[in-house]
C-alpha positions as CSV (number, residue, x, y, z in Angstrom):
1,M,0.0,0.0,0.0
2,F,2.9,2.3,0.9
3,N,4.5,1.5,-2.5
4,T,1.3,2.4,-4.3
5,A,1.1,5.7,-2.5
6,R,4.7,6.6,-3.2
7,M,4.2,5.9,-6.9
8,A,1.1,8.1,-7.0
9,V,3.0,11.0,-5.4
10,F,6.0,10.5,-7.7
11,A,3.7,10.6,-10.8
12,A,2.0,13.7,-9.6
13,L,5.3,15.5,-9.1
14,L,6.5,14.4,-12.5
15,A,3.3,15.6,-14.2
16,G,3.7,19.0,-12.4
17,A,7.3,19.5,-13.6
18,A,6.6,18.4,-17.2
19,G,3.4,20.4,-17.6
20,P,5.1,23.8,-18.2
21,V,7.7,22.3,-20.5
22,F,5.1,20.8,-22.8
23,A,2.9,24.0,-22.6
24,A,5.8,26.1,-23.8
25,D,5.8,24.3,-27.1
26,F,2.2,25.5,-27.8
27,V,2.6,29.2,-27.0
28,E,3.0,31.5,-30.1
29,P,6.0,33.9,-30.0
30,P,5.2,37.6,-29.4
31,V,4.7,39.7,-32.6
32,V,7.2,42.6,-33.0
33,E,5.3,45.7,-34.1
34,P,6.9,47.1,-37.3
35,A,7.9,50.8,-37.5
36,P,5.4,53.1,-39.2
37,P,5.4,52.3,-42.9
38,P,7.5,54.7,-45.0
39,V,5.6,56.8,-47.5
40,Y,6.9,57.3,-51.0
41,E,5.9,59.7,-53.7
42,Q,4.6,58.1,-56.9
43,P,6.7,59.6,-59.7
44,V,4.9,61.8,-62.2
45,E,5.9,62.0,-65.9
46,Y,5.6,65.7,-66.8
47,G,5.0,66.7,-70.4
48,G,2.5,66.9,-73.1
49,W,0.8,69.5,-75.4
50,Y,-0.6,72.8,-74.2
51,I,-2.4,75.8,-75.7
52,R,-2.0,79.4,-74.7
53,G,-3.7,82.8,-75.1
54,D,-2.0,86.2,-74.3
55,I,-2.7,89.9,-74.3
56,D,-0.2,92.7,-73.8
57,Y,0.6,96.3,-73.8
58,H,3.7,97.2,-75.7
59,W,5.9,100.2,-76.4
60,S,7.6,100.5,-79.8
61,K,10.9,102.3,-80.4
62,F,11.5,103.7,-83.9
63,R,15.2,103.0,-84.7
64,G,15.4,105.7,-87.4
65,G,14.7,105.9,-91.1
66,D,15.9,107.2,-94.3
67,Y,14.5,108.1,-97.7
68,I,15.6,109.2,-101.2
69,T,14.9,112.6,-102.6
70,Y,15.0,113.3,-106.3
71,G,16.2,116.8,-107.3
72,A,18.2,119.3,-105.3
73,D,20.4,118.4,-102.4
74,P,20.5,116.8,-99.9
75,G,19.7,113.9,-102.2
76,T,19.3,111.1,-99.6
77,G,17.7,112.2,-96.3
78,R,16.9,110.8,-93.0
79,F,14.4,111.4,-90.2
80,D,15.5,113.8,-87.6
81,D,13.4,112.1,-85.0
82,G,10.5,109.6,-84.8
83,E,8.3,108.3,-82.0
84,L,5.8,105.5,-81.8
85,D,2.9,105.3,-79.3
86,G,2.1,102.3,-77.2
87,A,-0.6,99.8,-78.2
88,F,-2.3,96.6,-77.3
89,S,-1.6,93.1,-78.7
90,A,-3.4,89.7,-78.6
91,G,-1.9,86.4,-79.4
92,A,-2.3,82.6,-79.2
93,G,-0.1,79.6,-79.5
94,V,0.4,75.9,-79.2
95,G,3.3,74.2,-77.4
96,Y,4.8,71.0,-76.0
97,Q,6.1,70.5,-72.4
98,I,9.2,68.3,-73.0
99,N,9.8,67.7,-69.3
100,R,9.7,69.5,-66.0
101,H,12.2,72.1,-67.1
102,F,12.0,72.5,-70.9
103,R,9.2,73.4,-73.3
104,T,8.7,74.9,-76.7
105,D,5.8,76.7,-78.5
106,L,4.7,78.4,-81.7
107,T,3.0,81.8,-81.1
108,A,1.2,84.4,-83.3
109,D,0.6,87.9,-82.0
110,W,-1.3,90.7,-83.7
111,M,0.1,94.1,-82.7
112,S,-2.6,96.8,-83.1
113,K,-2.0,100.2,-84.6
114,S,0.8,102.2,-83.1
115,D,0.8,105.9,-84.2
116,F,4.0,107.5,-85.6
117,R,5.2,111.1,-85.4
118,G,8.4,112.3,-86.9
119,S,10.1,115.2,-88.7
120,T,12.6,115.7,-91.5
121,T,14.8,118.6,-92.7
122,G,15.2,119.3,-96.4
123,I,14.8,121.6,-99.3
124,C,11.3,122.9,-100.2
125,L,10.1,123.5,-103.7
126,D,11.3,127.1,-103.6
127,G,14.8,126.0,-102.9
128,D,14.9,127.1,-99.2
129,P,15.5,124.8,-96.3
130,C,12.4,123.6,-94.5
131,T,11.2,121.2,-91.9
132,S,8.4,118.7,-92.4
133,T,6.1,117.0,-90.0
134,D,5.3,113.4,-90.7
135,R,2.4,111.2,-89.5
136,S,1.7,107.5,-90.0
137,S,1.2,104.3,-88.0
138,Y,2.1,100.6,-88.2
139,T,0.6,97.3,-87.4
140,A,2.3,93.9,-87.3
141,L,1.8,90.2,-87.1
142,L,4.6,88.5,-85.2
143,L,5.2,84.8,-85.7
144,L,7.8,83.1,-83.4
145,A,9.1,79.7,-82.6
146,N,10.1,79.8,-78.9
147,A,12.0,77.7,-76.4
148,Y,11.9,78.1,-72.6
149,V,13.6,77.0,-69.5
150,D,11.3,76.5,-66.5
151,I,13.7,77.0,-63.5
152,G,11.6,75.3,-60.9
153,T,8.3,75.3,-59.0
154,W,7.8,76.8,-55.6
155,H,4.4,77.1,-54.0
156,G,2.8,76.8,-57.5
157,I,5.0,79.6,-59.0
158,T,7.4,78.7,-61.8
159,P,9.9,81.4,-63.0
160,Y,11.2,81.0,-66.6
161,V,13.4,82.5,-69.3
162,G,13.1,82.0,-73.0
163,A,14.0,83.1,-76.5
164,G,12.3,83.0,-79.9
165,I,13.0,83.5,-83.6
166,G,10.8,84.0,-86.6
167,G,9.3,86.8,-88.7
168,A,6.9,89.7,-88.7
169,W,4.6,91.0,-91.3
170,V,4.7,94.8,-91.0
171,K,2.2,97.2,-92.6
172,W,2.8,101.0,-92.5
173,D,-0.2,103.2,-93.1
174,E,-0.2,106.1,-95.4
175,L,2.5,108.7,-94.5
176,H,1.3,112.3,-94.4
177,N,4.2,114.7,-95.0
178,T,3.4,118.4,-94.1
179,I,5.7,121.2,-95.1
180,E,5.4,124.9,-95.9
181,D,4.5,124.1,-99.5
182,G,1.6,122.0,-98.5
183,E,0.8,118.4,-97.6
184,F,1.9,115.3,-99.5
185,S,1.0,111.7,-99.0
186,H,2.9,108.5,-99.6
187,N,1.5,105.0,-99.7
188,G,2.8,102.9,-96.8
189,G,5.1,100.0,-97.2
190,K,4.4,96.4,-96.2
191,G,6.1,93.0,-96.1
192,W,7.7,90.2,-94.1
193,R,10.8,90.9,-92.0
194,F,13.1,88.8,-89.8
195,A,12.4,89.0,-86.0
196,Y,13.6,87.6,-82.8
197,A,12.7,87.9,-79.1
198,A,13.8,87.2,-75.5
199,M,11.4,86.8,-72.6
200,A,11.3,86.3,-68.8
201,G,8.4,85.8,-66.4
202,A,6.6,83.4,-64.1
203,S,3.6,81.2,-64.2
204,Y,1.2,80.3,-61.4
205,C,-1.0,77.2,-61.0
206,L,-4.6,78.1,-60.9
207,T,-5.7,74.5,-61.2
208,D,-3.9,71.2,-61.9
209,R,-4.0,72.1,-65.7
210,V,-4.5,75.9,-66.0
211,K,-1.6,78.4,-65.4
212,L,-1.6,82.1,-65.2
213,D,1.4,83.5,-67.1
214,L,2.8,87.0,-66.5
215,G,6.0,88.3,-68.1
216,Y,8.1,90.6,-70.2
217,R,9.2,90.2,-73.8
218,F,11.6,92.1,-75.9
219,S,11.1,91.8,-79.6
220,H,13.3,93.2,-82.4
221,I,11.8,93.5,-85.9
222,E,14.3,94.1,-88.7
223,G,14.1,97.2,-90.9
224,G,12.1,97.4,-94.2
225,K,10.1,99.6,-96.5
226,M,8.2,102.4,-94.8
227,F,6.6,104.3,-97.7
228,D,6.5,104.6,-101.5
229,F,7.7,107.3,-103.9
230,A,5.6,110.4,-104.3
231,S,6.2,114.1,-105.0
232,D,9.9,113.6,-105.9
233,V,10.5,111.8,-102.5
234,G,10.9,108.2,-101.7
235,P,10.9,105.3,-101.3
236,G,11.6,105.4,-97.5
237,H,12.8,102.7,-95.2
238,D,12.8,102.3,-91.5
239,K,15.8,100.8,-89.7
240,G,13.9,98.5,-87.5
241,I,11.5,98.5,-84.5
242,N,12.2,97.4,-81.0
243,V,9.2,96.3,-79.0
244,H,8.9,96.1,-75.2
245,E,5.9,94.1,-74.0
246,V,4.2,93.5,-70.7
247,R,2.3,90.3,-71.2
248,G,-0.4,88.3,-69.4
249,G,-2.2,85.1,-70.4
250,L,-3.4,81.6,-69.6
251,R,-1.9,78.2,-70.5
252,Y,-3.9,75.0,-70.6
253,Q,-1.9,71.8,-70.2
254,F,-3.3,68.6,-71.7
255,G,-0.6,66.4,-70.3
256,N,0.8,66.2,-66.8
257,S,2.1,69.6,-65.5
258,D,4.1,70.5,-62.4
259,C,0.8,71.7,-60.9
260,V,-0.1,68.1,-60.3
261,Q,0.9,67.0,-56.8
262,P,2.7,63.6,-56.6
263,V,0.4,60.9,-55.3
264,P,1.7,59.4,-52.0
265,I,1.8,55.6,-51.8
266,A,2.5,53.6,-48.6
267,Y,4.6,50.5,-48.5
268,E,3.7,48.1,-45.6
269,P,6.5,45.6,-44.8
270,E,5.6,42.1,-43.7
271,P,5.3,41.5,-39.9
272,V,8.5,40.1,-38.3
273,Y,8.2,37.3,-35.7
274,T,10.8,36.4,-33.2
275,K,11.0,33.3,-31.1
């Protein structure tokens, strides 16, 4: 009987010691909480076609002119002075955003009438020296192929610089020449001329596709025919026109622009278990 009791006590002690050992094999290891998942920005491919519309106010500088006189000296004359009034312009264009920093476009701008006032000194019909007063005006269609560098974008603002090359169709109105002997008129000259431009400005994101564009453009139009022969004077040629423009307009981007904010994506690593 004592042997049976001792065996029962021994079995109970053995079961109590082995229980925790076997139980440990069935407990799952603790889960190590991963660090907050890193957030990445999904890359955006900038580029695509855009259209633009612009208006401006410009100041034109007359770079001088000369003309031929038939008869008494001085023979070939030149304008003593000449001034052009400011005027408005309107334009449109189509372009392509190559990447985030480079774009090109083709633009056409119609420059409205800019009045001209000038004077010349010569010999009147009676052989005496005299001074004339001259009145005219010009309009122009400026066509340019342009390239731009978009420097970068900060808070939706993108400063840029650019340059363009092309041509201008210039039309001078009738020139009215007033001297002591009376008033004479010359038909205005017209034709295509070489032109180039340089510009600087900044755009601002109004929406993810529409930008407000404000800037300055300097344009140079080469010289050409200003008026025809009449009353023993002519033809006359101007030596070119410099145009200073303050511009404002809108651009609509069909492709992805730098106004589109990168889309954040989260990467969640797999949980790590330790024993």
